[in-house]
C-alpha positions as CSV (number, residue, x, y, z in Angstrom):
1,M,-16.7,1.8,29.4
2,K,-15.2,1.0,26.0
3,L,-15.6,-2.3,24.2
4,I,-12.6,-3.3,22.1
5,V,-13.5,-5.9,19.5
6,G,-10.5,-7.8,18.3
7,M,-7.4,-8.8,20.3
8,G,-4.9,-8.3,17.5
9,Q,-2.2,-5.7,17.2
10,T,-4.8,-2.9,16.8
11,G,-6.8,-4.1,19.8
12,F,-3.8,-4.2,22.0
13,S,-2.9,-0.7,21.0
14,A,-6.4,0.5,21.9
15,G,-6.1,-1.2,25.3
16,R,-2.8,0.6,25.9
17,F,-4.4,3.9,24.9
18,F,-7.3,3.6,27.3
19,A,-5.1,2.3,30.1
20,R,-2.9,5.5,29.7
21,R,-6.0,7.6,30.0
22,G,-7.4,5.7,32.9
23,E,-10.6,4.6,31.1
24,S,-12.2,1.3,31.7
25,F,-12.4,-1.2,28.9
26,V,-13.2,-4.8,28.0
27,A,-12.1,-6.8,25.0
28,A,-14.0,-9.4,22.9
29,D,-12.7,-11.5,20.1
30,T,-14.5,-13.4,17.4
31,R,-11.9,-16.2,17.4
32,G,-13.3,-17.8,20.6
33,A,-10.9,-20.2,22.3
34,S,-8.1,-19.3,19.9
35,A,-8.1,-15.7,21.0
36,P,-5.0,-14.5,22.9
37,C,-6.9,-14.0,26.1
38,A,-4.0,-15.0,28.4
39,A,-1.7,-12.4,26.8
40,W,-4.5,-9.8,27.1
41,L,-5.1,-10.5,30.8
42,E,-1.3,-10.5,31.4
43,A,-1.1,-7.1,29.8
44,F,-4.2,-5.5,31.2
45,G,-5.4,-7.5,34.2
46,V,-8.5,-9.3,35.4
47,G,-11.8,-8.1,34.2
48,T,-10.7,-6.8,30.8
49,V,-12.0,-9.8,28.8
50,F,-15.6,-10.3,27.8
51,D,-16.5,-14.0,28.4
52,G,-19.8,-14.1,26.7
53,E,-20.9,-14.6,23.1
54,I,-20.7,-11.8,20.6
55,G,-24.0,-10.6,19.4
56,A,-26.8,-8.1,20.1
57,A,-27.5,-9.5,23.5
58,M,-24.0,-8.8,24.7
59,L,-24.9,-5.1,25.1
60,D,-27.1,-6.0,28.0
61,S,-24.4,-8.0,29.8
62,A,-23.4,-6.9,33.3
63,E,-19.8,-7.1,32.0
64,L,-20.4,-4.1,29.9
65,P,-21.9,-1.5,32.2
66,A,-22.5,2.0,30.8
67,L,-20.9,1.1,27.5
68,D,-20.2,4.4,25.6
69,G,-18.0,3.3,22.7
70,I,-16.8,0.4,20.6
71,V,-13.4,0.2,18.9
72,L,-13.5,-2.2,16.0
73,S,-10.5,-3.9,14.6
74,P,-10.1,-3.2,10.9
75,G,-9.5,-6.9,10.2
76,L,-13.1,-7.8,11.2
77,N,-15.8,-7.4,8.6
78,P,-18.6,-5.4,10.3
79,A,-21.2,-6.9,7.9
80,V,-20.7,-10.5,9.0
81,E,-22.7,-12.1,11.8
82,P,-22.6,-12.3,14.7
83,L,-20.7,-9.0,14.7
84,A,-23.1,-7.3,12.4
85,G,-26.0,-7.8,14.9
86,A,-24.0,-6.5,17.8
87,L,-22.8,-3.4,15.9
88,G,-26.3,-2.7,14.5
89,E,-27.8,-2.8,18.0
90,A,-25.0,-0.5,19.3
91,R,-25.8,2.1,16.7
92,R,-29.5,1.8,17.4
93,R,-28.7,2.7,21.0
94,G,-26.5,5.6,20.0
95,I,-23.2,3.9,21.0
96,P,-20.4,5.0,18.6
97,V,-18.6,2.4,16.6
98,E,-15.2,3.5,15.5
99,S,-11.9,2.3,14.2
100,D,-8.6,2.9,16.0
101,I,-7.8,5.5,13.4
102,A,-11.0,7.5,14.2
103,V,-10.1,7.5,17.9
104,A,-6.5,8.5,17.2
105,L,-7.4,11.4,14.9
106,R,-9.9,12.7,17.5
107,H,-7.3,12.7,20.2
108,A,-4.2,13.6,18.1
109,P,-2.2,16.4,19.9
110,V,-0.4,17.4,16.7
111,P,-1.3,17.8,13.0
112,Y,-1.5,14.8,10.9
113,V,-0.9,13.7,7.2
114,L,-3.1,10.9,5.8
115,I,-2.2,8.7,2.8
116,T,-4.4,6.1,1.2
117,G,-5.0,4.6,-2.2
118,S,-4.9,1.2,-3.8
119,N,-1.2,1.2,-4.6
120,G,1.9,3.0,-3.5
121,K,0.5,4.2,-0.1
122,S,3.2,2.5,2.0
123,T,6.0,3.9,-0.2
124,V,4.5,7.5,-0.1
125,T,4.0,7.2,3.7
126,A,7.6,6.2,4.3
127,L,9.0,8.8,1.8
128,T,6.9,11.6,3.2
129,A,8.1,10.8,6.7
130,E,11.7,10.6,5.5
131,L,11.4,14.0,3.9
132,L,9.7,15.7,6.8
133,T,12.4,14.3,9.1
134,A,15.1,15.7,6.8
135,A,13.2,19.0,7.0
136,G,13.6,19.0,10.8
137,Y,10.3,17.6,12.0
138,R,9.9,15.0,14.7
139,V,7.7,12.5,12.8
140,A,5.6,9.7,14.1
141,I,4.8,7.3,11.3
142,G,2.3,4.4,11.4
143,G,-1.3,3.6,11.1
144,N,-1.7,0.9,8.5
145,Y,2.0,1.1,8.1
146,G,3.9,-0.3,11.1
147,T,3.0,1.2,14.5
148,P,-0.7,1.4,15.3
149,A,-1.9,5.0,15.3
150,L,-3.0,5.0,19.0
151,D,0.5,3.9,20.1
152,L,2.0,6.9,18.2
153,L,0.0,9.3,20.5
154,A,2.3,8.3,23.4
155,E,5.4,9.6,21.4
156,A,6.7,13.1,21.4
157,S,6.3,14.4,17.8
158,D,5.5,17.4,15.7
159,I,3.4,15.6,13.1
160,L,1.8,12.2,12.5
161,V,2.2,10.6,9.1
162,L,-0.4,7.8,8.7
163,E,-1.2,5.3,6.1
164,V,-4.9,4.5,6.3
165,S,-6.7,1.6,4.7
166,S,-10.3,1.3,3.5
167,F,-10.9,-1.1,6.3
168,Q,-9.8,1.5,8.9
169,L,-11.9,4.2,7.2
170,E,-15.2,2.1,7.3
171,A,-15.7,3.2,10.9
172,C,-14.7,6.8,10.5
173,D,-16.9,9.9,10.2
174,P,-15.5,12.1,7.5
175,E,-16.6,15.2,9.4
176,A,-14.1,14.3,12.1
177,I,-11.1,13.9,9.7
178,R,-9.2,17.2,9.6
179,A,-5.8,16.4,8.0
180,R,-3.1,19.0,7.5
181,A,-2.6,17.3,4.2
182,A,-4.1,14.1,2.6
183,T,-3.9,12.2,-0.6
184,V,-5.7,9.4,-2.3
185,L,-3.0,8.1,-4.7
186,N,-5.2,6.0,-7.0
187,I,-8.2,3.7,-7.1
188,S,-8.3,0.2,-8.6
189,A,-10.4,-2.8,-7.8
190,D,-9.4,-4.2,-4.5
191,H,-11.2,-5.7,-1.5
192,L,-14.4,-5.8,-3.4
193,D,-15.3,-9.1,-1.6
194,R,-15.7,-6.9,1.5
195,H,-16.8,-3.5,0.1
196,G,-19.1,-4.8,-2.7
197,S,-18.3,-2.3,-5.4
198,I,-15.4,-0.1,-6.5
199,D,-17.7,3.0,-6.0
200,A,-18.2,2.0,-2.3
201,Y,-14.4,1.4,-2.0
202,A,-13.6,4.8,-3.5
203,A,-16.1,6.6,-1.3
204,L,-14.3,5.2,1.8
205,K,-10.9,6.5,0.5
206,Q,-12.4,9.9,-0.3
207,K,-13.3,10.5,3.4
208,I,-9.8,11.8,4.1
209,L,-9.9,14.5,1.5
210,V,-13.2,16.3,2.2
211,H,-12.0,18.5,5.1
212,A,-8.2,18.3,4.5
213,E,-6.4,21.6,4.6
214,T,-4.6,20.5,1.5
215,A,-5.7,17.6,-0.7
216,V,-3.1,16.2,-3.1
217,I,-5.1,14.9,-6.1
218,N,-3.8,12.5,-8.8
219,T,-5.5,13.9,-11.9
220,D,-4.3,10.9,-14.0
221,D,-6.8,8.7,-12.1
222,A,-10.4,9.6,-13.2
223,R,-12.0,8.4,-9.9
224,V,-9.5,10.4,-7.8
225,A,-9.7,13.5,-10.1
226,A,-13.5,13.5,-9.5
227,M,-12.9,13.8,-5.8
228,A,-11.4,17.3,-6.2
229,A,-14.8,18.8,-6.6
230,D,-15.7,17.9,-3.0
231,C,-12.5,19.1,-1.4
232,G,-13.1,21.9,1.1
233,G,-9.5,23.0,1.3
234,R,-6.6,23.8,-1.0
235,V,-6.1,21.4,-4.0
236,V,-2.7,20.5,-5.2
237,T,-2.5,18.2,-8.3
238,I,0.0,15.6,-9.4
239,S,0.3,14.2,-12.9
240,A,2.6,12.1,-15.0
241,G,1.8,14.3,-18.0
242,A,0.8,17.8,-18.9
243,N,0.8,20.7,-16.5
244,D,-3.0,20.7,-16.3
245,D,-4.6,23.8,-14.7
246,S,-8.2,22.9,-15.1
247,F,-8.7,21.8,-11.5
248,G,-8.2,25.2,-10.0
249,A,-5.2,23.8,-8.2
250,E,-3.0,26.0,-6.0
251,H,0.0,24.2,-7.2
252,R,0.7,21.5,-9.8
253,Y,3.3,18.8,-9.5
254,Y,4.0,16.9,-12.7
255,L,6.6,15.1,-14.9
256,D,8.0,16.9,-17.9
257,V,7.3,15.7,-21.4
258,D,10.0,13.1,-21.3
259,G,9.5,12.1,-17.7
260,E,13.0,13.2,-17.0
261,S,12.2,15.9,-14.4
262,L,9.9,16.4,-11.4
263,C,8.3,19.8,-11.7
264,R,6.2,22.2,-9.6
265,D,4.3,24.8,-11.6
266,D,6.9,26.3,-13.9
267,Q,10.0,25.1,-11.9
268,V,12.1,21.9,-12.2
269,L,12.6,20.5,-8.7
270,F,14.5,17.3,-9.3
271,A,15.9,15.3,-12.2
272,S,14.4,11.8,-12.4
273,E,17.9,10.4,-12.6
274,E,18.5,11.7,-9.0
275,L,15.9,9.2,-7.7
276,S,17.0,5.7,-6.5
277,L,13.4,4.5,-6.7
278,P,12.9,2.3,-9.8
279,G,10.0,2.7,-12.2
280,A,8.0,5.6,-13.6
281,H,5.2,5.1,-11.1
282,N,7.6,5.8,-8.3
283,R,8.2,9.3,-9.8
284,M,4.5,9.9,-9.2
285,N,4.9,8.6,-5.7
286,A,7.7,11.1,-5.2
287,L,5.5,13.9,-6.6
288,A,2.8,13.0,-4.1
289,A,5.2,13.0,-1.2
290,L,6.6,16.4,-2.3
291,G,3.1,17.9,-2.4
292,L,2.4,16.6,1.1
293,V,5.7,17.9,2.5
294,E,5.1,21.4,1.0
295,A,1.7,21.5,2.7
296,V,3.3,20.9,6.0
297,A,6.7,22.5,5.8
298,G,6.3,25.2,3.0
299,R,7.9,25.6,-0.4
300,A,11.4,26.5,0.9
301,A,11.7,23.1,2.6
302,L,11.9,21.4,-0.8
303,D,15.2,23.2,-1.6
304,G,16.9,22.0,1.6
305,K,20.0,20.0,1.1
306,A,19.0,17.4,3.7
307,L,15.6,16.9,2.1
308,R,17.1,16.6,-1.4
309,A,19.6,14.1,-0.1
310,A,16.9,12.1,1.6
311,L,14.9,11.9,-1.6
312,A,17.9,10.8,-3.7
313,A,18.8,8.2,-1.1
314,F,15.3,6.7,-0.6
315,V,15.4,3.2,-2.2
316,G,11.8,2.2,-1.3
317,L,10.4,-0.5,1.0
318,P,11.2,-4.2,1.3
319,H,9.0,-6.2,-1.1
320,R,7.9,-3.1,-3.0
321,M,9.9,-2.7,-6.2
322,Q,13.0,-3.7,-4.2
323,V,16.0,-4.4,-6.3
324,V,17.4,-7.7,-4.9
325,C,20.5,-8.2,-7.0
326,R,21.9,-8.0,-10.5
327,W,23.4,-10.8,-12.6
328,P,26.0,-9.7,-15.3
329,V,25.5,-11.7,-18.5
330,N,26.4,-11.3,-22.1
331,G,27.7,-7.7,-21.5
332,G,24.4,-6.7,-20.0
333,E,22.5,-7.8,-16.9
334,V,19.5,-9.5,-15.5
335,R,18.1,-7.5,-12.6
336,F,15.8,-9.1,-10.0
337,I,13.0,-7.0,-8.5
338,N,10.9,-8.1,-5.6
339,D,7.4,-6.5,-5.7
340,S,5.7,-9.1,-3.6
341,K,3.7,-6.4,-1.9
342,A,1.7,-6.0,-5.2
343,T,-1.2,-8.0,-4.0
344,N,-3.8,-6.6,-6.4
345,V,-3.9,-6.2,-10.2
346,G,-3.6,-2.4,-10.1
347,A,-0.3,-2.6,-8.2
348,A,1.1,-5.2,-10.6
349,V,0.1,-3.2,-13.6
350,A,1.7,-0.1,-12.1
351,A,5.0,-2.0,-11.6
352,I,5.0,-3.5,-15.1
353,D,4.1,-0.3,-16.9
354,G,6.5,1.7,-14.7
355,L,9.4,-0.5,-15.5
356,A,8.7,-0.3,-19.2
357,A,8.4,3.5,-19.0
358,G,11.5,3.7,-16.9
359,G,13.7,2.1,-19.6
360,A,13.9,-1.6,-18.9
361,D,14.7,-3.5,-22.1
362,G,12.3,-6.3,-21.2
363,Q,10.8,-8.1,-18.3
364,V,9.9,-11.6,-17.3
365,V,7.1,-11.5,-14.8
366,I,6.0,-13.9,-12.0
367,V,2.4,-13.6,-11.1
368,G,-0.2,-15.6,-9.2
369,G,-1.6,-16.6,-5.8
370,Q,-5.1,-16.0,-4.4
371,A,-7.1,-13.9,-6.8
372,K,-9.5,-12.3,-4.3
373,G,-12.2,-12.2,-7.0
374,Q,-10.4,-9.8,-9.2
375,S,-10.6,-9.4,-13.0
376,F,-7.3,-10.1,-14.7
377,D,-8.0,-8.4,-18.0
378,E,-6.0,-5.3,-17.2
379,L,-3.0,-7.4,-16.0
380,A,-3.2,-9.5,-19.2
381,A,-3.1,-6.4,-21.3
382,A,0.0,-5.0,-19.5
383,L,1.8,-8.4,-19.8
384,K,1.0,-8.6,-23.5
385,A,2.4,-5.1,-24.0
386,H,5.6,-5.4,-21.9
387,A,6.4,-9.0,-20.8
388,L,8.9,-11.3,-22.6
389,G,7.4,-14.2,-20.6
390,V,5.1,-15.0,-17.7
391,A,5.6,-17.5,-14.9
392,L,2.4,-18.5,-13.0
393,I,2.3,-19.7,-9.4
394,G,-0.4,-20.3,-6.8
395,I,-3.9,-21.6,-6.5
396,D,-5.4,-19.3,-9.1
397,A,-2.7,-19.7,-11.7
398,G,-5.0,-21.5,-14.1
399,R,-7.5,-18.7,-14.0
400,I,-4.9,-16.1,-14.8
401,E,-3.5,-18.3,-17.5
402,S,-6.8,-18.6,-19.3
403,V,-7.3,-14.8,-19.3
404,L,-3.7,-14.2,-20.4
405,A,-4.0,-16.8,-23.2
406,S,-7.2,-15.2,-24.5
407,V,-5.5,-11.8,-24.7
408,A,-1.9,-12.6,-25.6
409,G,-2.3,-15.9,-27.5
410,D,1.0,-17.4,-28.3
411,T,2.9,-14.1,-28.4
412,M,5.0,-15.0,-25.4
413,P,6.0,-18.1,-23.4
414,I,3.7,-18.8,-20.4
415,A,4.4,-21.6,-17.9
416,R,2.9,-22.7,-14.6
417,F,5.0,-23.9,-11.6
418,E,4.3,-25.6,-8.3
419,S,6.9,-23.5,-6.5
420,L,8.2,-20.0,-6.6
421,E,11.8,-21.2,-6.8
422,S,11.1,-23.2,-10.0
423,A,9.3,-20.1,-11.4
424,V,12.4,-18.0,-10.7
425,A,14.7,-20.6,-12.4
426,W,12.6,-20.6,-15.5
427,S,12.3,-16.8,-15.6
428,V,16.1,-16.5,-15.4
429,D,16.4,-18.8,-18.4
430,Q,13.9,-16.7,-20.3
431,A,15.6,-13.4,-19.4
432,S,19.2,-14.3,-19.8
433,V,18.9,-15.4,-23.5
434,R,17.4,-12.0,-24.3
435,V,20.2,-9.9,-22.8
436,S,22.9,-8.4,-25.0
437,A,25.6,-5.8,-24.5
438,G,24.4,-2.8,-22.6
439,R,20.9,-4.1,-22.2
440,Q,19.0,-4.9,-19.0
441,V,16.2,-7.4,-18.6
442,V,14.2,-7.7,-15.4
443,V,12.9,-10.7,-13.6
444,L,10.0,-9.2,-11.7
445,L,7.9,-10.8,-8.9
446,S,4.7,-8.8,-9.0
447,P,2.0,-11.3,-8.2
448,A,-1.2,-9.3,-8.4
449,C,-2.6,-11.7,-5.8
450,A,-2.6,-12.5,-2.1
451,S,-0.1,-15.0,-0.9
452,F,-1.7,-17.1,1.8
453,D,-2.2,-20.1,-0.4
454,Q,1.5,-20.8,-0.4
455,F,3.1,-18.4,2.1
456,S,2.5,-16.8,5.5
457,G,2.2,-13.4,3.8
458,Y,3.6,-11.2,1.1
459,A,6.9,-10.7,3.1
460,D,7.5,-14.5,3.3
461,R,6.8,-14.7,-0.5
462,G,9.2,-11.9,-1.2
463,E,11.9,-13.5,1.0
464,H,11.6,-16.8,-0.9
465,F,12.0,-14.8,-4.2
466,A,15.0,-12.9,-2.8
467,R,16.8,-16.1,-1.7
468,A,16.3,-17.7,-5.1
469,A,17.5,-14.6,-6.9
470,E,20.5,-14.2,-4.6
471,A,21.5,-17.8,-5.2
472,I,21.6,-17.0,-8.9
473,C,23.5,-13.8,-8.6
474,D,26.1,-15.5,-6.5
475,L,26.8,-17.7,-9.5
476,S,27.6,-14.6,-11.7
477,D,30.9,-16.1,-12.8
478,V,29.1,-19.0,-14.5
479,P,28.5,-18.3,-18.2
480,A,24.8,-17.9,-18.9
481,P,23.2,-19.6,-21.9
482,V,23.0,-17.6,-25.2
483,C,20.3,-18.0,-27.7
484,P,21.1,-15.7,-30.7
485,E,17.9,-16.2,-32.5
486,V,15.8,-14.7,-29.6
487,A,18.3,-12.2,-28.4
488,S,17.4,-8.6,-29.2
């Protein structure tokens, strides 16, 4: 019998998986009376819900006879009681504790590609799936992105493309992860409230590379670059800079000296201007996707017309560097970009630096929310270097403001707002007076924080931003204010 801990989306997918296989299972949930037991019983029938308390004693319950495995929801912290006691006792008895990803990889009937990292993993997952589809593969995409991995096993496919999180990798044995291709895009401080240290967090991410047939390594990230030494398969590198051959890579993907071309070894594959994705960091995401696709489909696939068209047409994901609208003003424009999915400092810094490197003439940035214990020094440095102004929102706005003030001083306007809508209105005022003929200034929502203090999630936050931006763009026939002394 299997014990599924957590009756969320992942738990239901595990129930469906075991039901398809004819295996008995019971579910438990830490939420007690608020758990969706009625929905679970309707889906799976009487006798599939554990009625007792979660803890070490549950393993001796008559409701769990011959327990031979536990599937743990990634949303549950295995180090927190009473769950920690139950899992510790299970391990002492030799009962495996796994995530849904671990179970899915063990039973996957087709090869799989794994993508993780602190930032950009959803974009690379979606782009890799698009490109492999264009190359003629039946692709099942999911994991931490959309459809749970165990549900994908019920689909007819040629390959799985899975985004995986550090939470999902906690309960995975690296010896059992054998990807056709895998990448850790980058490592920055995130989820340290759960993992304890950035080293522990990075070690979880590294699991997917150790036995991958092809590991795509970002040599611009020191922590990721160090992982290359422990890769047992082929190494392919990506870099925004020089064509570095010091890693013994089989192939090297990189941007040319001006960042104007995407290259592989000594060949130019694509001109950067062919991409619809905004920002220099998305050129790196494209390189990672190309490296993964070659590992699956071969070099010739990269020259296919359908694949090239798919890469050119890919505009990214909702709430991830999503261009909402453009407001023509003073012969130039204010462009609104929704990067609400940037819920950590590393993601926001990548967006800010990427826009600057990609040619934006300036940016007014909206940041703030729940800090999750992060340091904001790196964010403050990026804002000082590239921002024309900063609007602060959310519960930890004061903390961010103090860090930013200590780094940037009075070099830019900084203001705090109770609502996102008022932050957008102020940001537009700051941006519009700095636009002149042929110039583009961006109003960027890239919060660097979680959203649950004010919104139901990052998507809700992004939708509020998009509505506020669209309301302004709809007024494009109304003259914007001009302030010559600050225009540049």
